[in-house]
N, C-alpha and C positions, 0 to 999 in steps of 0.2 A: 486916392482912388480906391474904392473897395474892390476886392478881388474874389474870384470864385476858384475853388480847387478844380484841377483838371486831371483826369486820368485819360491817357491816350491809349486807345485800343486799336490794334491793327489785326484784321482777320486775313489769314493767308489761305482761306478756303478757295482754292483755284476751281474746284468743281462747282461751287456756288457762283463764282464769277462767270463761268461759261454757261451755266444753266439759267442764270437770272440776268446778270449784267449784260451778257451777250445774247440773251434770248433763248428760251427753251424750244421754240418752234424751229422747224427744219425746212430745208429746201424741198423735201419731198412733198410736204403739205403745200408749200407755196407753188411748187411745180404743178401739182394736180389742179390747184385753183386756177393757175395761169392758163393751163391747157383748156379748162372749161370756158374761161373768158374768151380765148382765141376761137373756140368752136362757136360760142354765142355770136361773136363778131362776124364770123364767116357766114353763119345762118342769116344774120341781119343784113349783111351785104347782098346775099342771094335774094332776099325778099325785095330789097330796094331795086335790084337789077330787073327782077321779073315785073315789078310794078311799072318801072319806067319803060320797059320794052312794050308792054301792052297798051300804054297810053298814047303811043305814037307822037310824043311831044319832043322827040329829039331827032336831030338830023343824023344822016348816015355817018358823018365824020365824028360827031359826038359819041355815037354808039360805039364806033371802033376805039376811040380814046378810052371810053369807060371800060370796055372789055380788056384793053391792054393794062389799065390800072388795076383791075380786079385780078388779073393774072399775076402781076408783080406782087400785089398784096398777099395772094395765096402762097406764092413762093416764099415771101418773108415770114409768113406764119409758120410754114413747114420748117424753115431754117431756125426760127425762134424755139419751136417745140423740140427740135432735135438738140439744140444747145442746152435747153433746160434739162432734158432727159440725161444728156451727157454729164451735166453738173451734178444731178442727183446721184447718178451712178458713181461718180468719182467721190462725192461727199460721203456716200455710205459704204464705200469699198472696205474701209477699215472696220466700221461698226458691224457690217454684215458678216465679216470674216472672223469675228470674235469667237474663239473656240471655247466650248463649254464641256469639253471632255476630260479636263484635268481633274483628278480626284486626290484625296489624301488618305493616309492611314491614320488611325487614332493616334494623337500625339499629346503627351502630357507636357504642358507648358509651365505649370507651377505645381510644386508638391512640397510644401514646407509650412511650418507653423500651423498645422491643422487646416491648411487651405490647399485645395487641389483644383486646377483648371485644366480641362482636357479639350483639345480641338477634336471634334468627333466626325465632322463631315464638311466638305465644300460643295455647296449646292448653288443652283443658278435660277434666276428669274429672267424675264424678258429685258430687264434693265439693270441687273445687279448680279454680283457674285457674293454669296453669303457664307461666311465662316461660322459654322455652328459650334457652340461651346457648351460644355457641362461644367458648371461652377458648384463646388462642394465646400460649404463653410462648416467645418467640423470643430470650429473654435467655440468659445463661450461668449463671443461678442457678435453683435449685429454689424455687418460690414457692407460697404458700398464698393463696387468694382467699376472702375472708370477707365475708358480707353479713348484715345483720339480727341482729348479735350484741348482747349487752348493752353492750359497749364502744363499738360504733359501729353505730347503727341509724338510718338516714335513709330507710327505705323508706316510700312513700306510694302510695295508690291514690285517684284522683279527689279529691285535696286533703285526704285524711285520713291521718295518720301511722298506720302499722300495725306491730305487732311480729310480723311474719310475713315470709315470703320469705327464710328462713334458708338460707345457703349456706356450706359449708366444704369447699373443693376444693383438693387438692394437685396441682400440675402441674409435672412435672420440666422442667429446662432443655431447650429445643428441642422440646417436645411440645405437643400440643393436648388439649382435653377438651370433651366435650359435657356440659353440666350444665343444671339447671333450678332455678328458685326457685318455690316453691309458695305460693299465697295461698288460704286456706280461703274458700269461698263462704259458709259459715255465719258466719265472722268478718266478712266484708264486709257480710252482711245486717244485722248489728246496727248498722252505720253507715248503713243505708238505701241501700247501694250495690247496684244490681241489674244493672249492666253496667259494664264497664271502659272508661273513656274515656282514661285515661293512667296510667302507672306511673312513679314516681320511685324510683330505687335508687342506692345508693352502695356502694363496695367498699373494704375494707381489704386491701391487698396486702402480704404479709409474707414476708421472706426467712428463711433458716435462722438468721440472727443476730438474729432477732426485731426487725429494723428494719421499721417500718410506713410505708406510703404510703397516704394516704387520697385517694380520687379526687374526693370531693365528690359532689354530687347530679347524676345523669344521668337524662334523661327519655325515655320512650317514648310516643309518641302512637298511639292506635288508630283504627280506622275509625269508631268511635262518637263520637269527640271533637267533631266539627263539630255534631252534633245534640244533644249533651249539655248540659243546663241546670245550670250549677254555682252558680247564684244561690240555690237552695233549700238550707236547712239540713236535709239528709237525716237526720243523726244525731238532731237534736232531734225530728224527725217520728217516727223509729223508736222512740226511748225513750219518747215520749209515747203511742204507739199501742197498747201492750200486747203487742207482738211479743216483747219480752224475757221477760215473764212466761210467755207461752204456749209459747214455743219452748224456753226454758232452765230452766223451773221456778223462776225467780227472782221476787222481788217488788220493784217500785220503790216504796219507802215514802215517798219525797219526791222531787220534781223541781221546779226553778224555773230560769228563764232570767234571773235577776238577775245583773247584771254585778258581779263581786267585785274585779276588778283591771284597771287600764288604765295601763300605763307603757311608753313608747318603742315603741308599736305592738304590744305584747303584751297580750292581754286574756284574762280568764277570764269566759266568757259564759254558762255554765250549770253547774248542780251537781245531783247526784242522790244519794240514799241507796238502795242496793240490798241486799237480803238474799237469800242463796241458800237452798236447801232444807235445808242443814245448820245454818241459823241464823247463818252467818257474815255480817258486815256490811261493806260496801264503799262507799266514797265515790267518785263519778265526777265529775271536773272536766273541763270542755271548755275547752281553751286554744287561742286563735287567735293565730297569729303573722302579723300584718299588716305586719311590717317587711320591708325588702329583704334581710335577712341571716338565716342560720340562727342560732337561739338554743337555749339549754339551760335548761329550766325546772326549778327545784329546790324541792321541798317539804320542810319539817321542822317540828319542834315541834308535833306533833298533839295536840289537846285535845278531849275530849268532855265536855260539860256543865260545863266549867270545870276538868276534871281532865286534866292532861297525861299522856298514855299513851306518848309517844315523844319524847325530847329531841333526837333526832339527825336527820340527813338521811334522809328516807324514800324519795324518788324523785328521779331526774334523767333528763330525757328531751330528746333532740334534737327540734326542731320546725323543719321547712323553711320558707323564706319563703312566705307565702301559704297555709299549710296549717293544719289543726287537729289537735290530739292529745287523745285522751280518756285522762286519767291516772287510774289505778286505785289507790286507797289502801285496802288491806285492813286495816281497823282491828282486826279480830278477831285478826289475826296479831301485832299490837303488844302486846296484853294478852290472855292466854288467857281465853276466854269463861267459864271456871269462876270467874273473879274479878269478873265484871261485876256480879253481884248484891251481892258483898261491898262494892263501892264505889258501888253505886247508880246505875250508868250503863247498865243494860240497855235502857232507853228513851232514845233519843237525842233531845234537844231542842235542843242547841246543838253546833256543830262549828266548830273554829278551827284555823288552821295558819299557818305562816310561809312566804311564797312569795318567791323571788328569781329573777332572770334573769341568765344568763351568756352570753358569746359562745361560738362553737364551740371556742375555745381555753380555755374555762372561766375567762375573766377576767370579773369581775363587771361587769354593765351597770347593774343596778338593785339597790340594797341590799334585804335582806329586808324584807317588809312583812307585817304581821299582817292576815289576812283571815278571814272566817267567815260563817256563816249560821245562822239559827234555823229548825228544822223544826217546832217547836210552841211557841207562846207560853205562858209559865207552866208549862213542863214541869218534870220532876223535876231536882233538883240532886244534888250529891255526897252520899253517905251518910258523914257525918263522926262517926258514933257509934263508941264504943270507949274504951279506957283512955288517958287523956291522960298522956303521958310528959314533955312539955316545953311551956312556954308563956312565951316571953320574946322580946324584941327583934322583936316582930311576927311571930314564927314559932310555930306549934303543931305538935306531932308526936303522933300518935295511933296506938296499936297496934290492928291489925285481927285479930291472932291468928296462929297457926301453921298451915301448910297443907302437905300432901304435894305433891311436884312433879307437875304435870299430865302430864308426859311419861311414857309407859308404861315406859320402860327406865331411869328415874332414881328413886333412893330418897332424893334430897336433900330437905331440908325448907326451906320458905320462911317467914321472918318478914316479914309484910307490914305496912308502916307507911304512914300517910297524913300528909303534911306540908302545912300551909296557910300561904301567905305573905300575911299581913295588912299587910305593910309597903308602902311606896310605890315600892320598887325591886326589881329581880330579885336573887335570891341563888343561890349555888351551895351545895349540900349534898353533902358527901363523907364517907367514913369515915376514921377514923384507923387507920393501918396496924397490924395485929396487935392490935386492941383487942377482938376478938370472943371471948367465952367463953360456954360452956354448962355449967351446973351447976358453975361454978367452974373448969372445964378450958379452957385455951386451945384454940381450935377454928378450923380453916380454913373460909373461906367466900368468897363473891363479893358484891361490891357495886359498882355503877357510879354515879359521881357524877352528880347531876341538877341542872338549873337550874329554879328555881321563879320563874315570872313573877309580878309584883306582882298580888295579887288572885286567884291561881290555886292549885290543889291539885296536888301531885305524889305519885307512889308511890315509896316507899323499899323496894325489894325486896332483902332480905338472904337470900341463898341459902346455906344451911348444908350443907356436904358430908357425905354419909352415911358416907363412909369415916372422916372425922374423928370423927364420933359413935361409930362402931363401935370405934375405937381407945380411946375413953374409956368403953366399956361402956354406951353409951346406945343403946337399941334403936330408939327412935322417939319420936314426939311425946308419947306417954303417959309417957315416962321423963324428959321435960324439966321441970325445976322453976323454973329461972331462966336468963335470958340477959342478958348485959351487952355493950354496944357503945358506942363513943365516935364522935360525928360532929363534923365541922368545918363551920361555917356561914360563908361568905365573901360579901362584897359584889361589885359588878361590877368593882372594881379588884383583886379577890382579897385584900383585907384581911380578916383573920379577925375575925368578929363575936363568935363564941362557940364553945366546944368542949364541948357538953353530953354527960355520961355518962348513958346511958339504961339503966335496969334494968327488965326485963320479968319479972314473976313469974307463973308459970302455976299 
């Protein structure tokens, strides 16, 4: 089988999650629209009542009943309006109280190798706090100054790492530039931050030969720092308060401050399950780096209800010393939600992953450790119904059927298989090259080898190329009568356990 190279990207931009995935509109807009509709409905009810009363077509009893109904309706409308107003007030309590009085003194952040970066001012807009910078390139090279990128992001506000404050500025040799890095106040609000006491920022300085110099973390203290109480966990207070649901149309379906991990000063101290208004589910992990060094937290091998939905590295995030990072794991993006019912994981009762810690140079500090939590005791497990194709060596493989590609612009077809590892050790399941055939014709497709942990289920997703089917005069799922593919099952030392030939007849 021919393969394609895969690069797995994971964006931990929590601000983008909340402003896009959770919706940028707010209850204030909805509340005002809802009140207008209530008023229109009241006005319409009034017209109907007046018309009916003047037509003399109702009896005295009907008239009394109508008036009683109208009174109840009016009372319900008033109650609804008051509830919406209260929700709006509570949703905007934190945002409206964001203080824009903190200022900074000019602070030199970098002054070396003919490069100088100075934080000149902290200013505010209606939706952001802007750190203004003067960048001086006194070297003989044209340079790019980058901050908050996926490759190097060590920006933090009040002890919380943020994927905000993006900067990408080109400054020619011998020139200066006024630039700014912007922090969304909405994004800060979801961490419970209502004023800025300090900002941590780092720069990737790159020349035209793509040689990089990383400045490390530099700190700016504001006028609010002395009175700021950093002992309170403001994020936990915010996520428990309902502000996320009311402000971003999300629902926090599960939250706990159970400690899941504690190694070398790095701890995972809380976990939450969030669902946005599109039904997409996201796990939030609060990671606290209480060590004296910057670390890199790595998540991989995501499993829901005992079903592994991602075998690879899902996220990697810098965490400055003494700061916390809220890691977002968008589990809906790992397995398209059109398949969730197929595998019986629409209701999440268990969540597990592998977590490892590296230093700033990506050298392993702590080996991967399996962690997880339960959202509902006795919740649903994996749906392992279907046609059993293989059952030997402690491995079962079950066909879940053929499915059209969920991507709008793809006509590929997916053969979805479920493998259960009933053995006592992990195994790797891969396909044998060029073993896929459809209706007896050799066919191009994609499959990526997966690791099945002991006692877990994994998905075997065989993607059959539409162009290959077309070449063989197969128009779609309805024309497929049989599929044959050979898998190789290996142990942890990559010794072959078996090479089963699977035949699926439709």
